[in-house]
Structure formats: C-alpha cells, structure tokens
PDB file with SEQRES, HELIX, SHEET and CRYST1 records, atoms N, CA, C and O in Angstrom:
SEQRES   1 A   86  MET GLU ASP LYS GLY SER ASN LEU VAL TRP PHE LEU ALA          
SEQRES   2 A   86  GLY ILE ALA VAL GLY SER ALA VAL GLY ILE LEU TYR ALA          
SEQRES   3 A   86  PRO GLN ALA GLY LYS VAL THR ARG ARG GLN ILE GLY ARG          
SEQRES   4 A   86  THR ALA GLU ASP GLY ARG ASP ALA MET GLU GLU ARG GLY          
SEQRES   5 A   86  LYS GLU LEU MET ASP LYS GLY LYS ASP ILE TYR ASP ARG          
SEQRES   6 A   86  GLY LYS LYS ILE ALA ASP ASP ALA ALA GLU LEU PHE GLU          
SEQRES   7 A   86  ARG GLY ARG LYS LEU VAL GLN GLY                              
HELIX    1 AA1 GLU A    2  TYR A   25  1                                  24    
HELIX    2 AA2 GLY A   30  GLN A   85  1                                  56    
CRYST1    1.000    1.000    1.000  90.00  90.00  90.00 P 1           1          
ATOM      1  N   MET A   1      21.906  68.594  41.192  1.00  0.00           N  
ATOM      2  CA  MET A   1      21.776  68.549  42.634  1.00  0.00           C  
ATOM      3  C   MET A   1      21.630  67.093  43.091  1.00  0.00           C  
ATOM      4  O   MET A   1      22.288  66.679  44.046  1.00  0.00           O  
ATOM      5  N   GLU A   2      20.773  66.315  42.421  1.00  0.00           N  
ATOM      6  CA  GLU A   2      20.588  64.924  42.802  1.00  0.00           C  
ATOM      7  C   GLU A   2      21.863  64.132  42.566  1.00  0.00           C  
ATOM      8  O   GLU A   2      22.186  63.225  43.333  1.00  0.00           O  
ATOM      9  N   ASP A   3      22.597  64.477  41.492  1.00  0.00           N  
ATOM     10  CA  ASP A   3      23.820  63.771  41.161  1.00  0.00           C  
ATOM     11  C   ASP A   3      24.856  63.940  42.266  1.00  0.00           C  
ATOM     12  O   ASP A   3      25.548  62.984  42.616  1.00  0.00           O  
ATOM     13  N   LYS A   4      24.969  65.146  42.819  1.00  0.00           N  
ATOM     14  CA  LYS A   4      25.921  65.385  43.899  1.00  0.00           C  
ATOM     15  C   LYS A   4      25.550  64.570  45.133  1.00  0.00           C  
ATOM     16  O   LYS A   4      26.423  63.994  45.783  1.00  0.00           O  
ATOM     17  N   GLY A   5      24.261  64.519  45.458  1.00  0.00           N  
ATOM     18  CA  GLY A   5      23.807  63.735  46.612  1.00  0.00           C  
ATOM     19  C   GLY A   5      24.094  62.255  46.415  1.00  0.00           C  
ATOM     20  O   GLY A   5      24.531  61.563  47.335  1.00  0.00           O  
ATOM     21  N   SER A   6      23.842  61.784  45.207  1.00  0.00           N  
ATOM     22  CA  SER A   6      24.098  60.379  44.897  1.00  0.00           C  
ATOM     23  C   SER A   6      25.591  60.078  44.976  1.00  0.00           C  
ATOM     24  O   SER A   6      25.994  59.042  45.505  1.00  0.00           O  
ATOM     25  N   ASN A   7      26.402  60.980  44.453  1.00  0.00           N  
ATOM     26  CA  ASN A   7      27.850  60.780  44.519  1.00  0.00           C  
ATOM     27  C   ASN A   7      28.333  60.749  45.957  1.00  0.00           C  
ATOM     28  O   ASN A   7      29.191  59.938  46.305  1.00  0.00           O  
ATOM     29  N   LEU A   8      27.794  61.617  46.793  1.00  0.00           N  
ATOM     30  CA  LEU A   8      28.190  61.643  48.197  1.00  0.00           C  
ATOM     31  C   LEU A   8      27.816  60.333  48.891  1.00  0.00           C  
ATOM     32  O   LEU A   8      28.596  59.799  49.680  1.00  0.00           O  
ATOM     33  N   VAL A   9      26.639  59.826  48.598  1.00  0.00           N  
ATOM     34  CA  VAL A   9      26.196  58.563  49.204  1.00  0.00           C  
ATOM     35  C   VAL A   9      27.152  57.438  48.808  1.00  0.00           C  
ATOM     36  O   VAL A   9      27.570  56.654  49.661  1.00  0.00           O  
ATOM     37  N   TRP A  10      27.500  57.352  47.521  1.00  0.00           N  
ATOM     38  CA  TRP A  10      28.412  56.301  47.064  1.00  0.00           C  
ATOM     39  C   TRP A  10      29.803  56.486  47.661  1.00  0.00           C  
ATOM     40  O   TRP A  10      30.476  55.512  47.999  1.00  0.00           O  
ATOM     41  N   PHE A  11      30.229  57.743  47.789  1.00  0.00           N  
ATOM     42  CA  PHE A  11      31.531  58.029  48.398  1.00  0.00           C  
ATOM     43  C   PHE A  11      31.560  57.535  49.839  1.00  0.00           C  
ATOM     44  O   PHE A  11      32.506  56.869  50.257  1.00  0.00           O  
ATOM     45  N   LEU A  12      30.501  57.870  50.602  1.00  0.00           N  
ATOM     46  CA  LEU A  12      30.441  57.428  52.000  1.00  0.00           C  
ATOM     47  C   LEU A  12      30.362  55.914  52.098  1.00  0.00           C  
ATOM     48  O   LEU A  12      30.975  55.320  52.985  1.00  0.00           O  
ATOM     49  N   ALA A  13      29.614  55.282  51.199  1.00  0.00           N  
ATOM     50  CA  ALA A  13      29.528  53.822  51.200  1.00  0.00           C  
ATOM     51  C   ALA A  13      30.901  53.218  50.900  1.00  0.00           C  
ATOM     52  O   ALA A  13      31.290  52.216  51.500  1.00  0.00           O  
ATOM     53  N   GLY A  14      31.622  53.827  49.978  1.00  0.00           N  
ATOM     54  CA  GLY A  14      32.971  53.356  49.656  1.00  0.00           C  
ATOM     55  C   GLY A  14      33.912  53.463  50.838  1.00  0.00           C  
ATOM     56  O   GLY A  14      34.716  52.567  51.094  1.00  0.00           O  
ATOM     57  N   ILE A  15      33.801  54.574  51.556  1.00  0.00           N  
ATOM     58  CA  ILE A  15      34.632  54.746  52.749  1.00  0.00           C  
ATOM     59  C   ILE A  15      34.326  53.642  53.766  1.00  0.00           C  
ATOM     60  O   ILE A  15      35.235  53.052  54.349  1.00  0.00           O  
ATOM     61  N   ALA A  16      33.049  53.379  53.965  1.00  0.00           N  
ATOM     62  CA  ALA A  16      32.655  52.360  54.945  1.00  0.00           C  
ATOM     63  C   ALA A  16      33.172  50.981  54.537  1.00  0.00           C  
ATOM     64  O   ALA A  16      33.709  50.249  55.368  1.00  0.00           O  
ATOM     65  N   VAL A  17      33.013  50.630  53.270  1.00  0.00           N  
ATOM     66  CA  VAL A  17      33.468  49.314  52.800  1.00  0.00           C  
ATOM     67  C   VAL A  17      34.994  49.236  52.879  1.00  0.00           C  
ATOM     68  O   VAL A  17      35.549  48.236  53.334  1.00  0.00           O  
ATOM     69  N   GLY A  18      35.663  50.293  52.434  1.00  0.00           N  
ATOM     70  CA  GLY A  18      37.124  50.301  52.490  1.00  0.00           C  
ATOM     71  C   GLY A  18      37.645  50.187  53.908  1.00  0.00           C  
ATOM     72  O   GLY A  18      38.615  49.476  54.170  1.00  0.00           O  
ATOM     73  N   SER A  19      36.998  50.888  54.814  1.00  0.00           N  
ATOM     74  CA  SER A  19      37.405  50.812  56.226  1.00  0.00           C  
ATOM     75  C   SER A  19      37.210  49.409  56.769  1.00  0.00           C  
ATOM     76  O   SER A  19      38.073  48.888  57.475  1.00  0.00           O  
ATOM     77  N   ALA A  20      36.079  48.796  56.444  1.00  0.00           N  
ATOM     78  CA  ALA A  20      35.795  47.450  56.937  1.00  0.00           C  
ATOM     79  C   ALA A  20      36.811  46.452  56.391  1.00  0.00           C  
ATOM     80  O   ALA A  20      37.293  45.594  57.131  1.00  0.00           O  
ATOM     81  N   VAL A  21      37.139  46.555  55.105  1.00  0.00           N  
ATOM     82  CA  VAL A  21      38.129  45.644  54.521  1.00  0.00           C  
ATOM     83  C   VAL A  21      39.498  45.863  55.160  1.00  0.00           C  
ATOM     84  O   VAL A  21      40.206  44.905  55.469  1.00  0.00           O  
ATOM     85  N   GLY A  22      39.863  47.122  55.353  1.00  0.00           N  
ATOM     86  CA  GLY A  22      41.144  47.419  55.993  1.00  0.00           C  
ATOM     87  C   GLY A  22      41.228  46.857  57.398  1.00  0.00           C  
ATOM     88  O   GLY A  22      42.265  46.339  57.812  1.00  0.00           O  
ATOM     89  N   ILE A  23      40.140  46.965  58.118  1.00  0.00           N  
ATOM     90  CA  ILE A  23      40.112  46.450  59.490  1.00  0.00           C  
ATOM     91  C   ILE A  23      40.211  44.918  59.487  1.00  0.00           C  
ATOM     92  O   ILE A  23      40.876  44.336  60.344  1.00  0.00           O  
ATOM     93  N   LEU A  24      39.549  44.270  58.526  1.00  0.00           N  
ATOM     94  CA  LEU A  24      39.589  42.801  58.465  1.00  0.00           C  
ATOM     95  C   LEU A  24      40.998  42.280  58.198  1.00  0.00           C  
ATOM     96  O   LEU A  24      41.359  41.204  58.673  1.00  0.00           O  
ATOM     97  N   TYR A  25      41.786  43.021  57.455  1.00  0.00           N  
ATOM     98  CA  TYR A  25      43.143  42.583  57.143  1.00  0.00           C  
ATOM     99  C   TYR A  25      44.172  43.045  58.167  1.00  0.00           C  
ATOM    100  O   TYR A  25      45.342  42.673  58.074  1.00  0.00           O  
ATOM    101  N   ALA A  26      43.760  43.836  59.125  1.00  0.00           N  
ATOM    102  CA  ALA A  26      44.688  44.299  60.161  1.00  0.00           C  
ATOM    103  C   ALA A  26      44.961  43.165  61.140  1.00  0.00           C  
ATOM    104  O   ALA A  26      44.058  42.393  61.461  1.00  0.00           O  
ATOM    105  N   PRO A  27      46.193  43.059  61.615  1.00  0.00           N  
ATOM    106  CA  PRO A  27      46.528  41.969  62.550  1.00  0.00           C  
ATOM    107  C   PRO A  27      46.090  42.304  63.980  1.00  0.00           C  
ATOM    108  O   PRO A  27      46.882  42.795  64.785  1.00  0.00           O  
ATOM    109  N   GLN A  28      44.831  42.033  64.273  1.00  0.00           N  
ATOM    110  CA  GLN A  28      44.294  42.300  65.606  1.00  0.00           C  
ATOM    111  C   GLN A  28      43.449  41.117  66.047  1.00  0.00           C  
ATOM    112  O   GLN A  28      43.125  40.228  65.259  1.00  0.00           O  
ATOM    113  N   ALA A  29      43.108  41.129  67.301  1.00  0.00           N  
ATOM    114  CA  ALA A  29      42.234  40.086  67.833  1.00  0.00           C  
ATOM    115  C   ALA A  29      40.838  40.233  67.244  1.00  0.00           C  
ATOM    116  O   ALA A  29      40.420  41.335  66.890  1.00  0.00           O  
ATOM    117  N   GLY A  30      40.129  39.133  67.141  1.00  0.00           N  
ATOM    118  CA  GLY A  30      38.792  39.134  66.553  1.00  0.00           C  
ATOM    119  C   GLY A  30      37.823  40.059  67.273  1.00  0.00           C  
ATOM    120  O   GLY A  30      37.008  40.725  66.636  1.00  0.00           O  
ATOM    121  N   LYS A  31      37.907  40.102  68.592  1.00  0.00           N  
ATOM    122  CA  LYS A  31      37.007  40.947  69.372  1.00  0.00           C  
ATOM    123  C   LYS A  31      37.238  42.421  69.057  1.00  0.00           C  
ATOM    124  O   LYS A  31      36.286  43.185  68.903  1.00  0.00           O  
ATOM    125  N   VAL A  32      38.496  42.812  68.963  1.00  0.00           N  
ATOM    126  CA  VAL A  32      38.836  44.200  68.644  1.00  0.00           C  
ATOM    127  C   VAL A  32      38.380  44.543  67.228  1.00  0.00           C  
ATOM    128  O   VAL A  32      37.833  45.618  66.982  1.00  0.00           O  
ATOM    129  N   THR A  33      38.613  43.619  66.308  1.00  0.00           N  
ATOM    130  CA  THR A  33      38.210  43.840  64.914  1.00  0.00           C  
ATOM    131  C   THR A  33      36.700  43.992  64.805  1.00  0.00           C  
ATOM    132  O   THR A  33      36.214  44.892  64.120  1.00  0.00           O  
ATOM    133  N   ARG A  34      35.960  43.125  65.471  1.00  0.00           N  
ATOM    134  CA  ARG A  34      34.494  43.222  65.425  1.00  0.00           C  
ATOM    135  C   ARG A  34      34.011  44.537  66.020  1.00  0.00           C  
ATOM    136  O   ARG A  34      33.070  45.144  65.507  1.00  0.00           O  
ATOM    137  N   ARG A  35      34.643  44.975  67.085  1.00  0.00           N  
ATOM    138  CA  ARG A  35      34.275  46.246  67.710  1.00  0.00           C  
ATOM    139  C   ARG A  35      34.527  47.407  66.733  1.00  0.00           C  
ATOM    140  O   ARG A  35      33.695  48.303  66.594  1.00  0.00           O  
ATOM    141  N   GLN A  36      35.672  47.376  66.069  1.00  0.00           N  
ATOM    142  CA  GLN A  36      35.989  48.435  65.105  1.00  0.00           C  
ATOM    143  C   GLN A  36      35.034  48.417  63.918  1.00  0.00           C  
ATOM    144  O   GLN A  36      34.609  49.473  63.448  1.00  0.00           O  
ATOM    145  N   ILE A  37      34.695  47.235  63.435  1.00  0.00           N  
ATOM    146  CA  ILE A  37      33.727  47.133  62.335  1.00  0.00           C  
ATOM    147  C   ILE A  37      32.383  47.693  62.782  1.00  0.00           C  
ATOM    148  O   ILE A  37      31.719  48.408  62.031  1.00  0.00           O  
ATOM    149  N   GLY A  38      31.992  47.370  63.990  1.00  0.00           N  
ATOM    150  CA  GLY A  38      30.723  47.894  64.517  1.00  0.00           C  
ATOM    151  C   GLY A  38      30.731  49.407  64.604  1.00  0.00           C  
ATOM    152  O   GLY A  38      29.752  50.057  64.239  1.00  0.00           O  
ATOM    153  N   ARG A  39      31.837  49.978  65.087  1.00  0.00           N  
ATOM    154  CA  ARG A  39      31.934  51.440  65.169  1.00  0.00           C  
ATOM    155  C   ARG A  39      31.916  52.071  63.780  1.00  0.00           C  
ATOM    156  O   ARG A  39      31.252  53.084  63.557  1.00  0.00           O  
ATOM    157  N   THR A  40      32.649  51.466  62.850  1.00  0.00           N  
ATOM    158  CA  THR A  40      32.682  51.990  61.483  1.00  0.00           C  
ATOM    159  C   THR A  40      31.296  51.929  60.851  1.00  0.00           C  
ATOM    160  O   THR A  40      30.865  52.878  60.195  1.00  0.00           O  
ATOM    161  N   ALA A  41      30.607  50.822  61.048  1.00  0.00           N  
ATOM    162  CA  ALA A  41      29.254  50.692  60.501  1.00  0.00           C  
ATOM    163  C   ALA A  41      28.319  51.715  61.138  1.00  0.00           C  
ATOM    164  O   ALA A  41      27.488  52.315  60.456  1.00  0.00           O  
ATOM    165  N   GLU A  42      28.456  51.910  62.435  1.00  0.00           N  
ATOM    166  CA  GLU A  42      27.617  52.894  63.123  1.00  0.00           C  
ATOM    167  C   GLU A  42      27.898  54.309  62.629  1.00  0.00           C  
ATOM    168  O   GLU A  42      26.974  55.096  62.424  1.00  0.00           O  
ATOM    169  N   ASP A  43      29.174  54.627  62.439  1.00  0.00           N  
ATOM    170  CA  ASP A  43      29.534  55.950  61.904  1.00  0.00           C  
ATOM    171  C   ASP A  43      28.962  56.143  60.511  1.00  0.00           C  
ATOM    172  O   ASP A  43      28.436  57.209  60.191  1.00  0.00           O  
ATOM    173  N   GLY A  44      29.066  55.111  59.685  1.00  0.00           N  
ATOM    174  CA  GLY A  44      28.512  55.184  58.329  1.00  0.00           C  
ATOM    175  C   GLY A  44      27.002  55.350  58.351  1.00  0.00           C  
ATOM    176  O   GLY A  44      26.442  56.134  57.585  1.00  0.00           O  
ATOM    177  N   ARG A  45      26.359  54.617  59.221  1.00  0.00           N  
ATOM    178  CA  ARG A  45      24.902  54.727  59.335  1.00  0.00           C  
ATOM    179  C   ARG A  45      24.495  56.130  59.781  1.00  0.00           C  
ATOM    180  O   ARG A  45      23.547  56.711  59.254  1.00  0.00           O  
ATOM    181  N   ASP A  46      25.225  56.662  60.759  1.00  0.00           N  
ATOM    182  CA  ASP A  46      24.923  58.011  61.241  1.00  0.00           C  
ATOM    183  C   ASP A  46      25.113  59.045  60.134  1.00  0.00           C  
ATOM    184  O   ASP A  46      24.303  59.961  59.992  1.00  0.00           O  
ATOM    185  N   ALA A  47      26.187  58.898  59.350  1.00  0.00           N  
ATOM    186  CA  ALA A  47      26.434  59.837  58.249  1.00  0.00           C  
ATOM    187  C   ALA A  47      25.337  59.735  57.197  1.00  0.00           C  
ATOM    188  O   ALA A  47      24.866  60.754  56.691  1.00  0.00           O  
ATOM    189  N   MET A  48      24.929  58.516  56.866  1.00  0.00           N  
ATOM    190  CA  MET A  48      23.861  58.321  55.875  1.00  0.00           C  
ATOM    191  C   MET A  48      22.540  58.876  56.408  1.00  0.00           C  
ATOM    192  O   MET A  48      21.773  59.479  55.657  1.00  0.00           O  
ATOM    193  N   GLU A  49      22.278  58.679  57.673  1.00  0.00           N  
ATOM    194  CA  GLU A  49      21.047  59.194  58.274  1.00  0.00           C  
ATOM    195  C   GLU A  49      21.020  60.721  58.221  1.00  0.00           C  
ATOM    196  O   GLU A  49      20.000  61.320  57.881  1.00  0.00           O  
ATOM    197  N   GLU A  50      22.143  61.338  58.558  1.00  0.00           N  
ATOM    198  CA  GLU A  50      22.240  62.800  58.530  1.00  0.00           C  
ATOM    199  C   GLU A  50      22.047  63.324  57.111  1.00  0.00           C  
ATOM    200  O   GLU A  50      21.336  64.306  56.896  1.00  0.00           O  
ATOM    201  N   ARG A  51      22.678  62.668  56.153  1.00  0.00           N  
ATOM    202  CA  ARG A  51      22.540  63.093  54.747  1.00  0.00           C  
ATOM    203  C   ARG A  51      21.088  62.906  54.285  1.00  0.00           C  
ATOM    204  O   ARG A  51      20.562  63.732  53.540  1.00  0.00           O  
ATOM    205  N   GLY A  52      20.460  61.848  54.716  1.00  0.00           N  
ATOM    206  CA  GLY A  52      19.062  61.624  54.369  1.00  0.00           C  
ATOM    207  C   GLY A  52      18.163  62.727  54.913  1.00  0.00           C  
ATOM    208  O   GLY A  52      17.243  63.182  54.234  1.00  0.00           O  
ATOM    209  N   LYS A  53      18.438  63.150  56.139  1.00  0.00           N  
ATOM    210  CA  LYS A  53      17.654  64.240  56.726  1.00  0.00           C  
ATOM    211  C   LYS A  53      17.858  65.533  55.945  1.00  0.00           C  
ATOM    212  O   LYS A  53      16.908  66.274  55.694  1.00  0.00           O  
ATOM    213  N   GLU A  54      19.116  65.799  55.560  1.00  0.00           N  
ATOM    214  CA  GLU A  54      19.405  67.003  54.781  1.00  0.00           C  
ATOM    215  C   GLU A  54      18.666  66.964  53.446  1.00  0.00           C  
ATOM    216  O   GLU A  54      18.097  67.968  53.017  1.00  0.00           O  
ATOM    217  N   LEU A  55      18.678  65.805  52.792  1.00  0.00           N  
ATOM    218  CA  LEU A  55      17.981  65.680  51.507  1.00  0.00           C  
ATOM    219  C   LEU A  55      16.471  65.841  51.681  1.00  0.00           C  
ATOM    220  O   LEU A  55      15.807  66.444  50.836  1.00  0.00           O  
ATOM    221  N   MET A  56      15.936  65.309  52.761  1.00  0.00           N  
ATOM    222  CA  MET A  56      14.496  65.471  53.030  1.00  0.00           C  
ATOM    223  C   MET A  56      14.155  66.941  53.226  1.00  0.00           C  
ATOM    224  O   MET A  56      13.150  67.421  52.703  1.00  0.00           O  
ATOM    225  N   ASP A  57      14.991  67.662  53.982  1.00  0.00           N  
ATOM    226  CA  ASP A  57      14.750  69.089  54.207  1.00  0.00           C  
ATOM    227  C   ASP A  57      14.818  69.866  52.901  1.00  0.00           C  
ATOM    228  O   ASP A  57      13.981  70.733  52.651  1.00  0.00           O  
ATOM    229  N   LYS A  58      15.808  69.564  52.069  1.00  0.00           N  
ATOM    230  CA  LYS A  58      15.931  70.247  50.777  1.00  0.00           C  
ATOM    231  C   LYS A  58      14.722  69.929  49.892  1.00  0.00           C  
ATOM    232  O   LYS A  58      14.188  70.809  49.217  1.00  0.00           O  
ATOM    233  N   GLY A  59      14.306  68.685  49.903  1.00  0.00           N  
ATOM    234  CA  GLY A  59      13.141  68.289  49.116  1.00  0.00           C  
ATOM    235  C   GLY A  59      11.887  69.019  49.574  1.00  0.00           C  
ATOM    236  O   GLY A  59      11.075  69.442  48.751  1.00  0.00           O  
ATOM    237  N   LYS A  60      11.730  69.166  50.883  1.00  0.00           N  
ATOM    238  CA  LYS A  60      10.573  69.888  51.418  1.00  0.00           C  
ATOM    239  C   LYS A  60      10.622  71.353  51.003  1.00  0.00           C  
ATOM    240  O   LYS A  60       9.598  71.933  50.640  1.00  0.00           O  
ATOM    241  N   ASP A  61      11.823  71.957  51.055  1.00  0.00           N  
ATOM    242  CA  ASP A  61      11.964  73.356  50.632  1.00  0.00           C  
ATOM    243  C   ASP A  61      11.595  73.522  49.155  1.00  0.00           C  
ATOM    244  O   ASP A  61      10.881  74.454  48.786  1.00  0.00           O  
ATOM    245  N   ILE A  62      12.084  72.617  48.326  1.00  0.00           N  
ATOM    246  CA  ILE A  62      11.774  72.682  46.891  1.00  0.00           C  
ATOM    247  C   ILE A  62      10.278  72.511  46.671  1.00  0.00           C  
ATOM    248  O   ILE A  62       9.683  73.223  45.861  1.00  0.00           O  
ATOM    249  N   TYR A  63       9.669  71.576  47.385  1.00  0.00           N  
ATOM    250  CA  TYR A  63       8.229  71.362  47.269  1.00  0.00           C  
ATOM    251  C   TYR A  63       7.467  72.624  47.665  1.00  0.00           C  
ATOM    252  O   TYR A  63       6.545  73.045  46.967  1.00  0.00           O  
ATOM    253  N   ASP A  64       7.860  73.224  48.791  1.00  0.00           N  
ATOM    254  CA  ASP A  64       7.178  74.431  49.262  1.00  0.00           C  
ATOM    255  C   ASP A  64       7.307  75.572  48.255  1.00  0.00           C  
ATOM    256  O   ASP A  64       6.338  76.286  47.999  1.00  0.00           O  
ATOM    257  N   ARG A  65       8.512  75.747  47.677  1.00  0.00           N  
ATOM    258  CA  ARG A  65       8.693  76.802  46.674  1.00  0.00           C  
ATOM    259  C   ARG A  65       7.847  76.520  45.440  1.00  0.00           C  
ATOM    260  O   ARG A  65       7.235  77.434  44.887  1.00  0.00           O  
ATOM    261  N   GLY A  66       7.807  75.279  45.010  1.00  0.00           N  
ATOM    262  CA  GLY A  66       6.997  74.911  43.849  1.00  0.00           C  
ATOM    263  C   GLY A  66       5.519  75.138  44.108  1.00  0.00           C  
ATOM    264  O   GLY A  66       4.795  75.609  43.231  1.00  0.00           O  
ATOM    265  N   LYS A  67       5.071  74.807  45.303  1.00  0.00           N  
ATOM    266  CA  LYS A  67       3.662  75.007  45.657  1.00  0.00           C  
ATOM    267  C   LYS A  67       3.324  76.494  45.654  1.00  0.00           C  
ATOM    268  O   LYS A  67       2.253  76.879  45.185  1.00  0.00           O  
ATOM    269  N   LYS A  68       4.218  77.333  46.169  1.00  0.00           N  
ATOM    270  CA  LYS A  68       3.988  78.769  46.178  1.00  0.00           C  
ATOM    271  C   LYS A  68       3.915  79.307  44.752  1.00  0.00           C  
ATOM    272  O   LYS A  68       3.052  80.127  44.438  1.00  0.00           O  
ATOM    273  N   ILE A  69       4.813  78.851  43.899  1.00  0.00           N  
ATOM    274  CA  ILE A  69       4.793  79.292  42.494  1.00  0.00           C  
ATOM    275  C   ILE A  69       3.486  78.882  41.837  1.00  0.00           C  
ATOM    276  O   ILE A  69       2.884  79.672  41.110  1.00  0.00           O  
ATOM    277  N   ALA A  70       3.040  77.659  42.082  1.00  0.00           N  
ATOM    278  CA  ALA A  70       1.785  77.184  41.499  1.00  0.00           C  
ATOM    279  C   ALA A  70       0.597  77.997  42.031  1.00  0.00           C  
ATOM    280  O   ALA A  70      -0.309  78.346  41.274  1.00  0.00           O  
ATOM    281  N   ASP A  71       0.606  78.293  43.330  1.00  0.00           N  
ATOM    282  CA  ASP A  71      -0.473  79.096  43.914  1.00  0.00           C  
ATOM    283  C   ASP A  71      -0.480  80.511  43.331  1.00  0.00           C  
ATOM    284  O   ASP A  71      -1.540  81.059  43.028  1.00  0.00           O  
ATOM    285  N   ASP A  72       0.706  81.094  43.178  1.00  0.00           N  
ATOM    286  CA  ASP A  72       0.800  82.433  42.583  1.00  0.00           C  
ATOM    287  C   ASP A  72       0.301  82.430  41.144  1.00  0.00           C  
ATOM    288  O   ASP A  72      -0.397  83.350  40.719  1.00  0.00           O  
ATOM    289  N   ALA A  73       0.662  81.390  40.398  1.00  0.00           N  
ATOM    290  CA  ALA A  73       0.225  81.287  39.006  1.00  0.00           C  
ATOM    291  C   ALA A  73      -1.296  81.142  38.937  1.00  0.00           C  
ATOM    292  O   ALA A  73      -1.939  81.746  38.078  1.00  0.00           O  
ATOM    293  N   ALA A  74      -1.866  80.352  39.829  1.00  0.00           N  
ATOM    294  CA  ALA A  74      -3.320  80.177  39.848  1.00  0.00           C  
ATOM    295  C   ALA A  74      -4.012  81.501  40.180  1.00  0.00           C  
ATOM    296  O   ALA A  74      -5.046  81.832  39.602  1.00  0.00           O  
ATOM    297  N   GLU A  75      -3.432  82.247  41.112  1.00  0.00           N  
ATOM    298  CA  GLU A  75      -4.006  83.542  41.479  1.00  0.00           C  
ATOM    299  C   GLU A  75      -3.938  84.516  40.304  1.00  0.00           C  
ATOM    300  O   GLU A  75      -4.907  85.225  40.031  1.00  0.00           O  
ATOM    301  N   LEU A  76      -2.810  84.553  39.615  1.00  0.00           N  
ATOM    302  CA  LEU A  76      -2.679  85.431  38.438  1.00  0.00           C  
ATOM    303  C   LEU A  76      -3.668  85.027  37.348  1.00  0.00           C  
ATOM    304  O   LEU A  76      -4.284  85.884  36.714  1.00  0.00           O  
ATOM    305  N   PHE A  77      -3.815  83.736  37.134  1.00  0.00           N  
ATOM    306  CA  PHE A  77      -4.766  83.246  36.143  1.00  0.00           C  
ATOM    307  C   PHE A  77      -6.182  83.691  36.494  1.00  0.00           C  
ATOM    308  O   PHE A  77      -6.930  84.159  35.635  1.00  0.00           O  
ATOM    309  N   GLU A  78      -6.539  83.538  37.763  1.00  0.00           N  
ATOM    310  CA  GLU A  78      -7.886  83.922  38.210  1.00  0.00           C  
ATOM    311  C   GLU A  78      -8.112  85.422  38.047  1.00  0.00           C  
ATOM    312  O   GLU A  78      -9.184  85.840  37.609  1.00  0.00           O  
ATOM    313  N   ARG A  79      -7.117  86.236  38.393  1.00  0.00           N  
ATOM    314  CA  ARG A  79      -7.252  87.687  38.210  1.00  0.00           C  
ATOM    315  C   ARG A  79      -7.390  88.028  36.737  1.00  0.00           C  
ATOM    316  O   ARG A  79      -8.198  88.886  36.383  1.00  0.00           O  
ATOM    317  N   GLY A  80      -6.625  87.381  35.871  1.00  0.00           N  
ATOM    318  CA  GLY A  80      -6.734  87.621  34.435  1.00  0.00           C  
ATOM    319  C   GLY A  80      -8.096  87.214  33.909  1.00  0.00           C  
ATOM    320  O   GLY A  80      -8.672  87.914  33.075  1.00  0.00           O  
ATOM    321  N   ARG A  81      -8.617  86.098  34.382  1.00  0.00           N  
ATOM    322  CA  ARG A  81      -9.939  85.629  33.943  1.00  0.00           C  
ATOM    323  C   ARG A  81     -11.009  86.647  34.331  1.00  0.00           C  
ATOM    324  O   ARG A  81     -11.898  86.952  33.536  1.00  0.00           O  
ATOM    325  N   LYS A  82     -10.923  87.172  35.556  1.00  0.00           N  
ATOM    326  CA  LYS A  82     -11.906  88.159  36.010  1.00  0.00           C  
ATOM    327  C   LYS A  82     -11.820  89.446  35.187  1.00  0.00           C  
ATOM    328  O   LYS A  82     -12.840  90.063  34.881  1.00  0.00           O  
ATOM    329  N   LEU A  83     -10.577  89.849  34.826  1.00  0.00           N  
ATOM    330  CA  LEU A  83     -10.418  91.046  34.002  1.00  0.00           C  
ATOM    331  C   LEU A  83     -11.050  90.867  32.636  1.00  0.00           C  
ATOM    332  O   LEU A  83     -11.697  91.778  32.120  1.00  0.00           O  
ATOM    333  N   VAL A  84     -10.863  89.699  32.052  1.00  0.00           N  
ATOM    334  CA  VAL A  84     -11.407  89.430  30.720  1.00  0.00           C  
ATOM    335  C   VAL A  84     -12.940  89.367  30.773  1.00  0.00           C  
ATOM    336  O   VAL A  84     -13.602  89.837  29.847  1.00  0.00           O  
ATOM    337  N   GLN A  85     -13.500  88.806  31.818  1.00  0.00           N  
ATOM    338  CA  GLN A  85     -14.958  88.697  31.932  1.00  0.00           C  
ATOM    339  C   GLN A  85     -15.596  90.032  32.299  1.00  0.00           C  
ATOM    340  O   GLN A  85     -16.798  90.214  32.103  1.00  0.00           O  
ATOM    341  N   GLY A  86     -14.837  90.933  32.809  1.00  0.00           N  
ATOM    342  CA  GLY A  86     -15.336  92.265  33.104  1.00  0.00           C  
ATOM    343  C   GLY A  86     -15.824  92.359  34.482  1.00  0.00           C  
ATOM    344  O   GLY A  86     -16.284  93.420  34.904  1.00  0.00           O  
TER     345      GLY A  86                                                      
END                                                                             
C-alpha cells in the first residue's frame, strides 16, 4: 500500500518536472512561459496536497482499526483472567 502511494507521488513529480521542462523549451514569450510554469506548479501542488489528505485519512482509518483490535484483545484478556481467577 505504501509502495503504491510512493510510486504515485514520484509519478506526479515526474509529470510536473516534465511539464516544466517542456514549457521551458517551447517557443513562447517569457511572461507566458512563467505563467504556464506557475499553473503547472500549482496543479502539481494541488494534486500532492489531495494525495496527502487521502493518505492521512487512510492512515487514520488504519490507526482506528488497530486501536479497536487492541481494545478488543485487552477486553478478551481481561475476561479470560477473570474466568481463571474464578
């Protein structure tokens, strides 16, 4: 799961860098090129921000499930201890 997220991040970073290089070599005025680079960087930042939020949500879900499992295990342990003690 982490590997897929990491691959996606590198893929998006590659797209952003490739787009910026392509724009720099395009025959356009400097002002237009800078505007396009700014838009590309903003799009990349927005995509990375969105992916970060998704990863945070998934991490929170995993944490919550793990906490529930640990709480259930502690409860089972306590019930077993009480049974053994009589």
